[in-house]
C-alpha positions in Angstrom: 0.0 0.0 0.0 1.6 3.3 -1.1 1.0 6.5 0.8 -0.3 9.4 -1.3 1.3 12.7 -0.1 -0.5 16.0 -0.8 -0.6 19.4 0.9 0.9 18.1 4.1 -1.4 15.1 4.3 -0.6 11.4 3.9 -3.7 9.7 2.6 -3.6 5.9 2.9 -6.1 4.0 0.7 -7.0 0.5 1.9 -8.2 -0.6 -1.6 -8.2 0.9 -5.1 -12.0 0.7 -5.3 -14.4 3.6 -4.6 -15.1 4.2 -0.9 -18.9 3.7 -0.8 -18.4 1.4 2.1 -15.9 3.3 4.0 -15.3 6.0 6.6 -12.5 8.5 7.1 -10.5 8.8 10.2 -7.6 11.2 10.9 -4.8 9.6 12.9 -1.5 10.8 14.2 1.8 10.2 12.4 3.1 8.5 15.5 0.3 6.0 15.4 1.0 5.3 11.7 4.8 5.2 12.1 4.4 2.5 14.8 3.1 0.1 12.1 0.0 -0.7 14.2 -2.3 0.6 11.5 -1.1 -2.2 9.1 -2.2 -4.7 11.8 -5.6 -3.1 12.6 -7.0 -2.1 9.2 -7.2 -5.6 7.6 -8.8 -6.9 10.8 -11.4 -4.1 10.8 -12.2 -4.8 7.1 -12.6 -8.5 7.8 -14.7 -8.1 11.0 -16.8 -5.1 10.1 -17.0 -5.3 6.3 -16.0 -1.8 5.6 -12.8 0.1 5.0 -11.3 2.8 7.2 -9.6 5.5 5.1 -6.8 7.1 7.1 -5.6 10.7 6.9 -2.2 10.7 8.7 -1.4 14.0 10.2 -0.4 15.6 13.5 -3.0 15.9 16.3 -3.5 19.7 15.7 -4.3 19.1 12.0 -6.5 16.1 12.8 -8.6 18.3 15.1 -8.9 20.9 12.3 -9.9 18.3 9.8 -12.6 17.1 12.2 -13.8 20.7 12.9 -14.3 21.2 9.2 -16.1 17.9 8.8 -13.5 16.4 6.5 -13.3 13.2 8.5 -15.8 11.1 10.4 -13.6 10.4 13.5 -10.2 11.0 14.9 -7.6 9.0 16.9 -5.3 11.5 18.6 -3.1 12.0 21.7 -3.3 15.4 23.3 -5.9 15.4 26.1 -6.0 19.2 26.7 -6.6 19.9 23.0 -9.2 17.0 22.8 -11.1 18.4 25.7 -11.2 21.9 24.2 -12.4 20.3 20.9 -15.3 18.6 22.8 -16.1 21.8 24.7 -16.6 23.6 21.4 -19.0 21.0 20.3 -17.0 19.5 17.4 -17.0 16.0 18.8 -19.6 13.9 20.6 -17.4 12.2 23.2 -13.8 11.0 23.9 -13.1 7.3 24.3 -9.6 6.2 25.5 -8.3 3.3 23.5 -4.6 2.6 24.3 -1.4 4.2 25.7 2.3 4.1 25.6 4.9 6.7 26.7 7.2 9.4 25.4 10.9 8.8 25.6 14.0 11.0 25.1 16.5 9.9 22.5 20.0 11.2 22.0 23.6 10.3 21.0 25.3 7.4 22.8 27.9 9.8 24.2 25.1 11.8 25.9 26.9 15.1 26.2 24.0 16.7 28.1 24.0 13.7 30.6 20.2 13.3 30.3 20.5 9.6 31.2 21.4 10.8 34.7 18.4 13.1 35.0 15.8 12.6 37.8 12.8 13.5 35.7 11.6 14.8 32.3 12.0 18.5 33.2 15.6 17.9 34.4 16.3 16.3 31.0 15.3 19.5 29.2 17.1 21.7 31.7 20.3 19.7 31.0 19.9 20.1 27.3 19.2 23.8 27.5 22.2 24.3 29.8 24.6 22.3 27.5 23.0 23.8 24.3 23.4 20.5 22.5 21.2 20.3 19.5 17.6 19.3 20.2 15.3 18.5 17.3 11.6 19.3 17.7 8.8 18.2 15.4 7.4 21.8 15.6 4.2 20.7 13.8 1.4 21.2 16.4 1.2 17.4 16.9 0.4 15.7 20.1 4.1 15.0 20.6 5.0 18.6 19.9 2.3 19.8 22.3 3.6 17.6 25.1 7.2 18.7 24.4 6.2 22.3 24.7 4.4 21.8 28.0 7.5 20.1 29.3 9.8 23.0 28.3 7.4 25.3 30.1 7.5 23.1 33.2 11.3 23.2 33.0 11.2 27.0 32.9 13.2 27.1 29.7 12.4 30.1 27.4 12.8 28.8 23.9 12.3 32.3 22.5 15.5 33.5 24.2 17.4 32.4 21.1 20.2 30.0 20.5 20.5 27.7 17.4 20.6 24.5 19.5 16.8 24.2 19.3 15.6 23.3 15.8 11.9 23.1 14.9 11.3 21.1 11.8 7.5 21.2 11.1 7.8 17.4 10.3 6.2 14.1 11.3 7.8 11.8 13.8 9.7 9.6 11.3 11.2 12.6 9.5 12.2 14.2 12.8 13.9 11.0 14.0 15.8 10.8 10.7 16.9 14.4 11.2 18.0 13.7 14.7 20.0 10.6 13.5 21.7 12.7 10.8 22.6 15.5 13.3 23.4 13.3 16.3 20.9 15.3 18.2 18.5 14.9 21.1 14.8 14.4 20.3 11.6 13.4 22.1 9.6 10.6 20.5 6.7 8.3 21.4 8.1 4.9 22.2 6.3 3.1 19.4 7.7 5.3 16.6 11.2 4.9 18.1 11.0 1.1 18.3 9.7 0.9 14.7 12.4 3.3 13.5 15.1 1.8 11.3 17.7 4.5 10.9 18.9 4.7 14.5 22.5 5.6 13.6 24.3 6.6 16.8 21.1 7.3 18.8 19.9 5.5 21.9 16.9 5.7 24.2 18.4 7.6 27.1 15.6 8.5 29.4 12.1 7.2 30.1 9.8 6.3 33.0 8.6 9.7 34.3 4.8 9.6 34.8 4.7 13.0 33.0 5.6 11.2 29.8 2.4 9.1 29.8 0.9 9.1 26.3 -2.8 8.3 25.9 -4.6 7.8 22.6 -8.3 8.6 22.3 -11.0 8.1 19.7 -13.4 11.0 19.1 -16.4 10.8 16.7 -17.2 14.0 14.8 -20.5 15.7 15.8 -23.1 14.8 13.2 -25.3 17.7 14.4 -22.6 20.1 12.9 -21.8 17.8 9.9 -24.8 15.7 8.9 -22.8 13.8 6.3 -20.7 12.1 9.0 -21.1 8.3 8.8 -22.2 7.9 12.4 -23.3 4.3 12.1 -19.8 3.2 10.9 -18.2 5.5 13.5 -20.1 3.8 16.3 -19.5 0.4 14.9 -15.7 1.1 14.7 -15.8 2.4 18.3 -17.3 -0.8 19.5 -14.6 -2.8 17.7 -11.8 -0.6 19.0 -13.0 -1.2 22.5 -13.5 -4.9 22.1 -11.7 -8.1 22.5 -10.2 -8.5 19.1 -8.7 -5.0 19.2 -7.3 -5.7 22.6 -5.6 -8.9 21.4 -4.0 -7.1 18.4 -2.9 -4.0 20.3 -1.5 -5.8 23.3 0.1 -8.4 21.0 1.9 -6.0 18.7 5.6 -6.1 19.6 8.9 -5.3 18.0 11.9 -7.3 19.2 9.9 -8.5 22.2 8.9 -5.0 23.3 5.2 -4.0 23.5 4.4 -0.8 21.6 1.0 0.0 23.1 -1.2 -1.1 26.0 -4.9 -1.4 25.5 -7.0 0.4 28.2 -10.4 0.9 26.6 -13.6 0.3 28.6 -16.1 -1.8 26.6 -19.1 0.0 25.2 
């Protein structure tokens, strides 16, 4: 299956046929980069009898697509942005599906000594003090939103200048590639890192702070605002995503023996 790239979107088509029996869902680049979508989509088609057409974008853009009614549902990971979206009436509700965590990646030599840090804010304080290059997605994604909140918690003013902080405006895979090429520090979701092939001299240096918890949630678009939304399919997919087959596939998805996501949905 080949991605079609256009205007900042990656549109994945599950078949070459017309999508009369399909729904559109915007998902994050970190979810897609993990490889989990390649496991779930065929199972959804087999179990439910319809296709799910994915638009792979950052969380911020996924929310904007949903606001405009360009998708039927979203699967994203930025709770504060999701709650604002719901408060504004663009979505009907928020259903938690699975989680993993964010991790800090950097060169093996670890010049900023982040592996010795006591928590996530100390990691960023160390990098800001050492002024070793840090690569940021800079794309309004869930990962970027989390990173920005951590810099704020660390009391680091990124507007103060210094060319050590590089914002790319790219997805997780491209950002990891840039970090590998520059031997730089970067924050990633664990699943994208585990599925990333071009690790070069990079290593996972810090993880485990509860502040790095990364929850993914499913939100249907409000049909009262967008009557064309395929609410029946959206509801059917939600039931599947919170059910036993999805749990088995999500919990069973591993790379080199490491679990990428943990299912934590409550049944409908």
